[in-house]
N, CA and C of each residue as an Amber inpcrd file, in Angstrom:
protein
   552
 -37.6160000 -46.8490000 -20.2860000 -36.7300000 -48.0070000 -18.8830000
 -37.3130000 -47.1310000 -17.8690000 -36.5510000 -48.0470000 -17.0970000
 -37.4430000 -48.5050000 -15.7330000 -36.3540000 -47.7930000 -14.6190000
 -36.9470000 -47.4970000 -13.7600000 -36.5720000 -46.3920000 -12.8980000
 -35.1400000 -46.4230000 -12.1860000 -34.8740000 -47.9300000 -11.9030000
 -33.7180000 -48.5390000 -11.3290000 -32.5460000 -48.5730000 -12.5760000
 -33.3410000 -48.2310000 -14.0000000 -31.8960000 -48.7410000 -14.4140000
 -31.5190000 -46.9970000 -14.8310000 -32.1770000 -45.9750000 -14.6030000
 -31.1840000 -44.1680000 -14.8550000 -30.5980000 -43.9120000 -13.5820000
 -30.4650000 -44.2550000 -12.5600000 -29.4010000 -44.3490000 -11.3780000
 -27.9310000 -44.9250000 -11.8560000 -27.8560000 -46.0650000 -12.8500000
 -26.9160000 -46.9660000 -13.2210000 -26.5090000 -46.6740000 -14.5820000
 -27.4700000 -45.9230000 -15.4900000 -27.0000000 -45.1620000 -16.2030000
 -26.0050000 -44.1890000 -16.3610000 -26.7530000 -43.2330000 -14.8650000
 -25.9040000 -42.4230000 -15.1120000 -24.2150000 -42.0780000 -14.4720000
 -24.5820000 -42.9920000 -13.3630000 -23.7720000 -43.2850000 -12.8640000
 -22.0120000 -44.1840000 -14.1680000 -21.7700000 -44.5390000 -14.5390000
 -22.0390000 -45.4790000 -16.0260000 -21.0200000 -44.3470000 -16.4520000
 -21.8360000 -42.7820000 -16.8930000 -21.6760000 -41.8270000 -18.1990000
 -20.7290000 -41.2520000 -17.6920000 -21.1190000 -41.3820000 -16.2040000
 -19.2470000 -40.0500000 -15.0150000 -18.4150000 -41.5400000 -14.9730000
 -18.7000000 -42.3550000 -14.6920000 -17.4520000 -42.9480000 -14.8200000
 -16.2800000 -42.9360000 -16.1780000 -17.3610000 -43.3460000 -17.4590000
 -16.3280000 -42.9860000 -18.3420000 -16.1130000 -41.6800000 -18.7160000
 -17.0890000 -40.3290000 -18.0790000 -16.0680000 -39.4770000 -18.3860000
 -14.7940000 -38.8200000 -17.4210000 -15.0540000 -39.4850000 -16.8180000
 -13.2970000 -39.5410000 -15.3590000 -12.5850000 -40.0350000 -15.3740000
 -13.2090000 -41.0470000 -16.6500000 -12.3720000 -41.7290000 -18.0250000
 -11.1260000 -41.0200000 -18.4950000 -12.1990000 -40.1560000 -19.4330000
 -11.6590000 -39.6160000 -20.1750000 -10.6650000 -38.5730000 -20.2050000
 -11.6800000 -37.4480000 -18.8610000 -10.3590000 -36.1830000 -17.9720000
  -9.1500000 -36.7400000 -17.3170000  -8.6670000 -38.3500000 -17.2830000
  -7.6780000 -38.8390000 -16.4160000  -7.4540000 -38.8230000 -17.7320000
  -7.6620000 -39.2070000 -19.3330000  -6.3190000 -39.7090000 -20.1370000
  -6.0120000 -38.6620000 -21.6150000  -6.6940000 -37.0680000 -20.5770000
  -6.6080000 -35.6590000 -21.2830000  -5.3000000 -34.9040000 -20.6340000
  -5.8460000 -35.5670000 -19.6790000  -4.8320000 -33.9020000 -18.6240000
  -3.6320000 -35.1880000 -19.1010000  -2.7180000 -33.7730000 -19.2410000
  -1.2450000 -33.7310000 -19.1660000  -0.4200000 -34.1580000 -17.8290000
   0.1160000 -34.7650000 -17.6340000   1.4110000 -35.3500000 -15.8800000
   1.7350000 -34.5300000 -16.1240000   1.5160000 -34.1500000 -14.9900000
   2.3400000 -33.3280000 -14.2110000   3.7190000 -33.1120000 -14.0810000
   4.7900000 -32.3230000 -14.2450000   7.0350000 -32.5870000 -13.7900000
   7.0060000 -31.9510000 -12.7640000   7.8470000 -32.3880000 -12.0280000
   8.0180000 -32.2250000 -10.4850000   8.7270000 -30.1160000  -9.9710000
   8.1070000 -30.3770000  -9.5900000   8.5210000 -29.0510000  -9.8510000
  10.8810000 -28.4960000  -8.9850000  10.3940000 -27.5960000  -9.7650000
  11.8940000 -27.6700000  -9.5920000  11.8760000 -26.0070000  -8.7440000
  13.3970000 -25.9630000  -7.6860000  13.3260000 -25.7440000  -6.8590000
  13.3570000 -23.6160000  -7.9710000  13.8720000 -23.1860000  -7.0010000
  13.4120000 -21.5390000  -7.9000000  14.5810000 -20.5180000  -6.3310000
  15.3950000 -20.0860000  -7.2080000  16.3820000 -19.2730000  -6.0640000
  15.8040000 -18.1470000  -5.9010000  16.0260000 -18.2210000  -4.5310000
  14.9430000 -17.2590000  -3.8700000  15.8680000 -16.1620000  -3.3810000
  17.3040000 -15.4200000  -3.6440000  17.8430000 -14.2070000  -4.0420000
  17.1750000 -14.1810000  -4.9490000  16.8220000 -15.0070000  -6.5380000
  16.0570000 -13.2940000  -7.6100000  14.5930000 -13.1290000  -7.2280000
  13.8140000 -14.0820000  -6.8360000  12.8140000 -14.0930000  -6.1100000
  12.4830000 -13.1010000  -5.1310000  13.7960000 -13.4510000  -4.2690000
  13.1620000 -11.3430000  -3.5900000  13.0450000 -10.4410000  -3.8150000
  14.6250000 -10.6900000  -5.0710000  14.9170000  -9.0660000  -5.4920000
  13.5410000  -8.2330000  -6.0830000  12.2120000  -9.1140000  -6.5730000
  11.2150000  -9.1680000  -6.7240000  10.4500000  -7.9030000  -6.2500000
  10.3640000  -8.9930000  -4.6650000   9.4670000  -8.4840000  -3.6540000
   8.4390000  -7.5490000  -3.8160000   9.2570000  -7.3440000  -3.6230000
   9.5720000  -5.7870000  -2.7770000   8.3920000  -4.7030000  -3.8570000
   9.0210000  -4.5540000  -5.4470000   8.2420000  -4.0890000  -6.2590000
   6.8630000  -4.9390000  -7.0710000   6.6570000  -6.3090000  -6.1760000
   5.5610000  -6.6100000  -6.1480000   4.1970000  -6.4300000  -4.8840000
   5.5460000  -6.7090000  -4.0680000   4.0900000  -6.2710000  -2.6380000
   3.3600000  -4.6080000  -3.4350000   5.0100000  -3.5020000  -3.2840000
   3.8500000  -2.3250000  -3.2290000   3.5290000  -2.3910000  -4.7540000
   2.8930000  -2.8970000  -6.1060000   2.2960000  -3.2170000  -7.2610000
   1.3040000  -3.7320000  -6.5140000   1.3550000  -4.2680000  -5.7170000
  -0.2400000  -5.3670000  -5.8760000  -0.6480000  -4.0840000  -4.6980000
  -0.4270000  -4.2490000  -3.9620000  -0.9320000  -3.6030000  -2.5310000
  -0.9990000  -2.6160000  -2.4330000  -0.2640000  -1.8670000  -3.1090000
  -0.5690000  -0.2230000  -2.7480000  -0.6880000   0.7580000  -3.7040000
  -1.6510000   2.3200000  -2.9070000  -2.2900000   2.5150000  -3.7950000
  -1.6030000   3.4550000  -4.8340000  -0.4560000   3.5590000  -4.9060000
   0.2840000   4.7030000  -5.9130000   1.8000000   3.4390000  -6.5660000
   2.5620000   3.3100000  -7.2430000   3.1700000   2.6380000  -8.1320000
   4.7190000   3.3170000  -7.7800000   4.9970000   2.5960000  -7.6770000
   7.0240000   3.2400000  -7.9920000   7.2170000   3.5680000  -9.0190000
   8.5280000   3.8130000  -9.7480000   8.7830000   3.9870000 -10.9760000
  10.2060000   3.9320000 -10.6460000  10.0600000   3.5210000 -11.6440000
  11.5390000   2.1340000 -11.4920000  12.1170000   3.3470000 -13.0840000
  13.9330000   3.4480000 -12.6940000  14.3700000   4.2500000 -13.6550000
  15.1190000   3.6250000 -14.6170000  15.2720000   2.0450000 -14.0640000
  15.8720000   1.3870000 -15.6960000  16.0630000  -0.4720000 -14.6140000
  15.9660000  -1.6320000 -15.2390000  16.2400000  -2.8540000 -15.4240000
  16.7300000  -3.0700000 -13.6400000  17.5420000  -2.3260000 -12.9140000
  18.4440000  -3.2120000 -11.7030000  17.8220000  -2.1370000 -10.6860000
  16.8610000  -2.2620000 -10.6820000  16.0400000  -1.6230000  -9.0940000
  16.4330000   0.3050000  -8.7560000  17.1360000   0.2630000  -9.8650000
  17.7270000   2.7550000  -9.4400000  16.3630000   3.2050000  -9.6020000
  15.7970000   3.6770000  -8.2550000  14.9350000   4.4710000  -8.5740000
  14.6450000   5.8940000  -8.0480000  14.7670000   6.9140000  -8.6420000
  14.6030000   8.3270000  -8.7340000  14.0180000   8.8310000  -7.0770000
  14.7790000   9.1410000  -5.8640000  14.2930000   8.9150000  -4.4400000
  14.2890000  10.6670000  -4.5050000  13.7070000  11.1870000  -3.6310000
  13.5460000  11.7370000  -2.9810000  14.6370000  12.2690000  -1.6360000
  13.7160000  13.2670000  -1.4190000  14.6310000  13.8010000   0.1770000
  13.4860000  14.5330000   1.0960000  13.1770000  13.1820000   2.4340000
  11.3500000  14.1720000   2.9190000  12.8500000  13.7260000   4.2990000
  12.2160000  15.2560000   5.0620000  12.2920000  15.2500000   6.0530000
  11.0860000  14.6420000   7.6360000  10.7240000  13.7240000   7.9690000
   9.5050000  13.8650000   8.7580000  10.0540000  14.8940000  10.3240000
   8.9150000  15.1220000  11.4420000   9.0630000  16.0820000  12.6060000
   8.3990000  15.5160000  13.4900000   9.0310000  14.9580000  14.4640000
   8.3300000  14.0010000  15.2350000   7.3550000  15.1910000  15.8980000
   6.7590000  14.0020000  17.2590000   6.0900000  14.7520000  18.1970000
   6.6030000  15.3280000  19.0110000   7.9590000  15.0380000  19.7040000
   9.5140000  15.0180000  19.9870000  10.0730000  16.2810000  19.6610000
   9.2330000  16.2310000  18.5580000  11.2250000  17.5550000  17.9280000
  11.9810000  16.3370000  16.9780000  12.1150000  15.0810000  17.4000000
  13.0780000  14.6970000  16.6380000  12.7030000  14.4610000  14.5730000
  14.0640000  14.8320000  13.9510000  14.3820000  14.8050000  12.9090000
  14.0650000  13.8730000  12.0580000  13.8870000  12.6500000  11.1520000
  13.8600000  11.9940000  10.7790000  14.1120000  12.0620000   9.4990000
  15.1790000  12.0820000   8.7950000  15.3490000  11.8940000   7.2390000
  15.3570000  10.9800000   6.5770000  14.5310000  10.8090000   5.2720000
  13.8440000   9.3760000   4.7550000  14.6120000   9.6850000   3.4420000
  14.3770000   8.7800000   2.3050000  14.8600000   9.2620000   0.7090000
  13.1790000   8.3070000   0.4910000  12.4940000   8.6180000  -0.5970000
  11.7320000   8.5120000  -0.4760000  11.4440000   8.2390000  -1.9540000
  11.3230000   7.3740000  -2.7630000  11.0960000   6.7890000  -3.9860000
   9.1770000   7.9250000  -4.6460000  10.1180000   8.4370000  -6.0940000
   9.2830000   8.1460000  -6.8820000   7.6360000   8.2110000  -6.8280000
   6.5120000   8.3370000  -6.6080000   5.5820000   8.0840000  -6.7650000
   4.9430000   6.8880000  -5.3290000   5.5180000   7.1910000  -3.8240000
   5.1920000   6.3990000  -3.0770000   4.5310000   7.3590000  -2.0560000
   3.3540000   7.0180000  -1.9500000   3.2740000   8.2030000  -0.8050000
   3.7070000   8.0240000   0.9270000   4.0130000   9.1360000   1.0580000
   4.2240000   9.9780000   2.8210000   3.6900000   9.0250000   2.9170000
   2.3030000   8.0520000   3.6320000   2.5380000   7.7970000   4.3680000
   2.6650000   5.7030000   4.0980000   3.3370000   5.9920000   3.3340000
   4.3640000   4.6970000   2.9580000   5.8830000   4.6030000   3.0750000
   5.8710000   5.5280000   2.6910000   7.3730000   5.6470000   2.9370000
   7.6030000   5.8180000   4.3590000   6.6120000   6.9700000   6.0980000
   6.7700000   7.0180000   7.2530000   6.5650000   4.3600000   7.4870000
   5.5950000   4.1750000   6.7880000   6.0910000   2.4080000   7.8270000
   7.1460000   2.2810000   6.9210000   7.5260000   2.1750000   6.2640000
   9.0810000   0.6300000   5.3860000   9.8020000   1.7680000   6.6250000
   9.7700000   2.9690000   7.3050000  10.8430000   3.5240000   7.6260000
  10.9650000   3.8340000   8.8960000   9.9730000   2.8370000   9.8260000
   9.2040000   3.2370000  11.1320000   9.5000000   4.2620000  11.5390000
   7.8400000   5.2270000  10.6480000   8.4000000   6.5590000  11.3920000
   6.7730000   6.4170000  11.7200000   5.8790000   6.8320000  12.9440000
   5.3520000   6.1970000  13.5390000   3.8470000   8.1640000  13.2690000
   3.3870000   6.6050000  12.3960000   2.2870000   7.6850000  11.3860000
   1.3110000   6.1720000  11.1300000   0.3860000   6.0880000  11.9660000
  -0.6740000   5.6630000  12.4180000  -1.1680000   4.7160000  10.7020000
  -1.9460000   5.6260000  10.6250000  -2.2500000   5.1000000   8.7090000
  -3.6420000   3.6920000   9.0000000  -4.9240000   4.1100000   9.9060000
  -5.7000000   3.1290000  10.6730000  -6.3040000   2.2560000   9.0720000
  -6.6140000   3.1960000   8.1850000  -7.4040000   2.3500000   6.9820000
  -5.9800000   2.1420000   5.8050000  -4.7140000   1.9550000   5.9580000
  -3.8790000   2.0070000   5.1090000  -3.9920000   2.5810000   4.3580000
  -4.8200000   3.3440000   3.7120000  -4.4940000   5.1110000   2.9620000
  -5.6710000   4.4240000   1.7890000  -6.1560000   4.2940000   2.4090000
  -7.6650000   3.7540000   0.6950000  -8.4980000   5.3610000   2.2490000
  -8.5440000   5.9600000   2.4040000  -9.2810000   7.8590000   2.4560000
 -10.5490000   7.8060000   3.3520000 -10.2120000   7.3910000   4.5650000
 -11.4130000   6.4110000   4.4400000 -10.8780000   6.9350000   7.1880000
  -9.9680000   7.7090000   6.9890000 -10.0610000   8.1740000   8.5960000
  -8.8230000   9.3050000   8.2610000  -8.8570000  10.3520000   9.8970000
  -7.1910000  11.1160000   9.5910000  -5.7100000  10.4880000   9.9670000
  -5.7610000   9.8670000  10.3880000  -5.2870000   9.6710000  11.2490000
  -3.6570000   9.1860000  10.7140000  -3.9550000   9.3440000   9.6700000
  -1.5770000  10.1850000   8.6110000  -1.8060000  11.2030000   8.7760000
  -2.9960000  12.5790000   9.7630000  -2.6800000  13.8440000   9.1520000
  -0.9350000  14.0590000   9.2610000  -0.7610000  14.9330000   8.8990000
   0.9040000  15.8740000   8.3750000   0.5950000  16.6320000   8.2790000
   1.4360000  17.8160000   8.1100000   1.5990000  19.5500000   8.7230000
   3.1680000  19.2100000   7.6510000   2.4960000  20.1540000   5.9620000
   3.3790000  20.3180000   5.7550000   4.1480000  21.9120000   6.2190000
   5.5540000  21.7060000   5.7510000   6.7230000  22.9150000   7.9480000
   6.6130000  24.2560000   6.4330000   6.6440000  23.8680000   4.9310000
   7.2060000  24.7870000   4.0170000   5.9930000  25.1660000   2.9470000
   5.3830000  26.4250000   2.7070000   4.8470000  26.6290000   2.0200000
   4.9420000  26.3280000   0.5950000   5.7380000  26.5630000   0.4860000
   6.2560000  26.9150000  -0.8030000   5.6260000  24.7960000  -1.5830000
   6.3170000  24.5360000  -0.8860000   5.7700000  23.4510000  -1.0380000
   4.3510000  22.9750000  -0.9650000   4.3400000  23.3350000  -0.3010000
   2.4550000  22.8810000  -0.0820000   1.2300000  23.1680000  -1.2730000
   2.3060000  24.0400000  -1.4280000   1.9920000  25.5820000  -2.9850000
   2.1020000  24.0950000  -4.2770000   3.0590000  22.8830000  -4.3110000
   3.6380000  21.5770000  -5.3030000   1.8600000  20.9060000  -5.6520000
   1.7650000  20.7300000  -4.3330000   0.8680000  19.6330000  -3.5330000
  -0.4220000  19.8300000  -4.2700000  -1.1330000  19.2600000  -5.3930000
  -2.1830000  19.1200000  -5.6750000  -3.1910000  19.0030000  -4.6680000
  -4.2000000  20.0260000  -5.3700000  -5.4200000  20.6110000  -4.1290000
  -5.6380000  19.3500000  -3.8940000  -6.1750000  19.4060000  -2.4310000
  -6.9370000  18.1220000  -2.1880000  -8.6220000  17.9270000  -2.3730000
  -8.9670000  16.4870000  -2.5560000 -10.0720000  16.8760000  -3.0100000
 -11.5720000  16.6760000  -1.3830000 -12.6240000  16.0890000  -2.5620000
 -13.1410000  16.7300000  -1.2560000 -13.4010000  15.7470000   0.0300000
 -13.0540000  14.0840000  -0.7300000 -13.0020000  13.3040000   0.1840000
 -11.5800000  13.6610000   1.5370000 -11.2710000  14.1530000   1.3560000
  -9.5860000  14.0540000   1.6010000 -10.1680000  15.4370000   2.4600000
 -10.3830000  16.0720000   1.8410000 -10.7470000  17.6500000   2.9260000
 -12.3200000  17.0610000   4.1840000 -13.0010000  16.6310000   3.6650000
 -13.6960000  15.4950000   4.7750000 -13.3150000  14.8770000   6.1680000
 -12.3390000  14.0460000   5.6170000 -11.3220000  13.9880000   6.5340000
 -10.4380000  14.7270000   7.3480000  -9.8810000  15.5100000   6.0800000
  -9.8410000  16.3490000   7.1810000 -10.3670000  17.2280000   8.1640000
 -11.3280000  17.4720000   8.1400000 -12.2240000  17.1850000   9.0050000
 -11.8250000  17.6390000  10.4350000 -11.8030000  15.9600000  10.5720000
 -11.7450000  15.0250000  11.4720000 -10.2040000  14.8830000  12.3210000
  -9.2150000  15.8430000  11.5120000  -8.1790000  15.4320000  12.4320000
  -7.9580000  16.4290000  13.7080000  -6.5640000  16.1840000  14.4240000
  -6.7670000  17.0260000  15.0070000  -5.6820000  17.2940000  15.1770000
  -5.6940000  19.1870000  15.5730000  -4.7180000  20.2470000  15.1690000
  -4.5680000  20.1580000  13.8880000  -5.5700000  20.9070000  13.1040000
  -5.9560000  21.0840000  11.9680000  -4.7540000  22.8480000  11.0460000
  -4.3080000  22.3120000  10.3720000  -3.0620000  23.3820000  10.3640000
  -4.2000000  24.1070000   8.1630000  -3.5840000  24.9560000   8.1760000
  -2.8740000  25.7580000   7.0470000  -2.9920000  24.8840000   6.0310000
  -1.8290000  24.3880000   6.4090000  -1.2850000  22.9110000   5.5420000
  -0.7060000  21.6420000   5.7040000  -2.4170000  21.9690000   6.3870000
  -2.5020000  19.8560000   6.8980000  -2.3920000  19.6370000   5.6620000
  -2.0300000  18.6120000   5.8220000  -3.2990000  17.2190000   3.8150000
  -2.6180000  15.6540000   5.1090000  -3.1780000  14.9450000   4.2720000
  -2.9040000  13.3020000   4.5750000  -2.1400000  12.2990000   4.3990000
  -1.1630000  12.0630000   4.7550000   0.1730000  10.8130000   4.4310000
  -0.1370000  10.3220000   3.2800000  -1.8820000   9.8950000   3.4010000
  -2.0980000   9.1610000   2.1030000  -2.4150000   9.6670000   0.5710000
  -2.3820000  10.4730000   0.9620000  -2.8310000  11.3640000  -0.3150000
  -1.2640000  12.2990000  -1.3920000   0.1400000  12.3880000  -0.1480000
   0.8540000  12.9590000  -0.9460000   1.8680000  12.0860000  -1.2530000
   1.9420000  12.1810000  -2.6900000   3.1960000  11.8930000  -3.9750000
   4.4050000  11.9770000  -3.7370000   5.3310000  11.3250000  -3.5300000
   6.7630000  11.5770000  -4.0630000   6.2530000  12.2900000  -5.3870000
   7.1210000  13.2550000  -6.2150000   7.6130000  13.9890000  -6.4530000
   8.7350000  14.8710000  -7.3970000   9.5440000  14.7440000  -8.0640000
  11.3430000  15.8930000  -8.1520000  10.7680000  16.7720000  -7.2470000
   9.6200000  18.0220000  -7.7430000   9.1690000  18.9450000  -7.4270000
   9.2520000  18.7350000  -5.9130000   9.5840000  18.0710000  -4.5970000
   8.7020000  17.4860000  -3.3250000  10.3510000  17.8380000  -2.8930000
  11.6480000  17.1670000  -3.4760000  12.2370000  16.8310000  -3.0150000
  12.6270000  17.5460000  -1.6860000  12.9760000  17.8200000  -0.6210000
  13.2950000  18.7490000   0.7330000  12.2440000  18.7060000   1.1270000
  10.7640000  18.4670000   1.0540000  10.0090000  18.1040000   1.6360000
  10.2070000  18.0440000   3.9710000   9.2360000  18.4080000   4.3010000
   9.4020000  18.8260000   5.6980000   8.0870000  18.4840000   5.6270000
   7.9150000  17.4220000   6.9580000   7.3020000  16.9930000   7.3190000
   6.5280000  16.6280000   8.8570000   5.3090000  17.7850000   9.1470000
   5.7630000  17.5550000  11.0280000   3.8770000  16.6430000  11.6170000
   4.7740000  16.2800000  12.2210000   3.7020000  14.8960000  12.7950000
   3.0320000  15.3460000  14.0090000   1.5820000  15.7130000  14.1690000
   0.7320000  15.8920000  15.0590000   1.0180000  15.7890000  16.2700000
   0.8350000  16.2090000  18.0110000   1.3060000  15.5330000  18.6320000
  -0.0570000  14.1430000  19.7520000  -0.4780000  14.3820000  18.1720000
  -2.9980000  13.4010000  18.5720000  -3.0040000  13.3400000  16.7410000
  -3.8220000  11.6720000  17.2710000  -4.5320000  11.6040000  16.5570000
  -5.5980000  11.5870000  16.6840000  -6.6640000  11.8170000  15.7290000
  -8.1540000  10.9190000  16.1410000  -8.4980000   9.6700000  15.3480000
  -8.8430000   8.2070000  16.0950000  -9.1070000   7.0410000  15.4860000
 -10.2700000   6.3200000  16.3740000 -11.4090000   6.7830000  15.4430000
 -12.9200000   6.5720000  15.7510000 -13.0400000   5.1870000  16.1060000
 -12.3330000   3.9760000  15.1410000 -13.0430000   2.6160000  14.9100000
 -11.7780000   2.0710000  16.3070000 -11.1850000   2.5170000  16.8740000
 -10.4920000   2.1650000  18.0900000 -10.6040000   2.6290000  18.4740000
 -10.4350000   3.2180000  19.7790000  -9.2850000   3.9840000  21.2010000
  -8.5150000   3.6170000  22.0690000  -7.4190000   4.5110000  21.1670000
  -6.4090000   3.5870000  22.4820000  -5.2560000   2.4410000  21.6630000
  -5.8730000   2.3400000  20.1850000  -4.4600000   0.8460000  19.8500000
  -4.0010000   1.6690000  18.6840000  -3.1550000   0.8120000  18.0540000
  -1.7370000   1.4610000  17.5240000  -1.7560000  -0.1870000  15.7170000
  -2.5780000   0.5150000  15.4460000  -2.6040000  -0.8360000  14.3120000
  -0.8070000  -1.0430000  13.8850000  -0.3980000  -2.1340000  13.2410000
   0.6900000  -1.6860000  13.2190000   0.7260000  -2.4960000  11.1360000
   1.4940000  -1.5770000  11.2380000   1.2220000  -1.5950000   8.8180000
   1.2350000  -3.6270000   8.5360000   1.1930000  -4.0270000   6.9280000
   1.0220000  -4.7670000   6.8950000   2.4420000  -5.4360000   6.0780000
């Protein structure tokens, strides 16, 4: 075979392969529209399922979920009462309810900006012990107390109903000084 025939043969084989693939490819039906209401009904659950460190527990198909009462006490003493689904972190609950709890690392246990103070010792004792990683981050927190925890590590469960969390007067964000990122 001559050197000039090789590229021609290769080109012919490639074109033949493409023709066969075109014949084997099924024709696509036109895209049908979906109902936005049905789609949006599951968006919150899907977002929480895919982008959350915890998963919400649903009690039934219609979206009723068990919730607990949590009170956040702001820096100025203002109290915000919210209902938090069982299985959700306090950081996520704060963000969903526009409570000023920073969470610079978005719950990946890489900062101490979601530092909260559990105001009731009985509730604090119902929480699992902090991990070594959480303790390392708490060591960097501003205004550390005996009942300090990271909001991303406090997961709502029925025995925590009535939980009261104080938000410290300041945070230490070593990544960016003075910038408060908005949750996604």
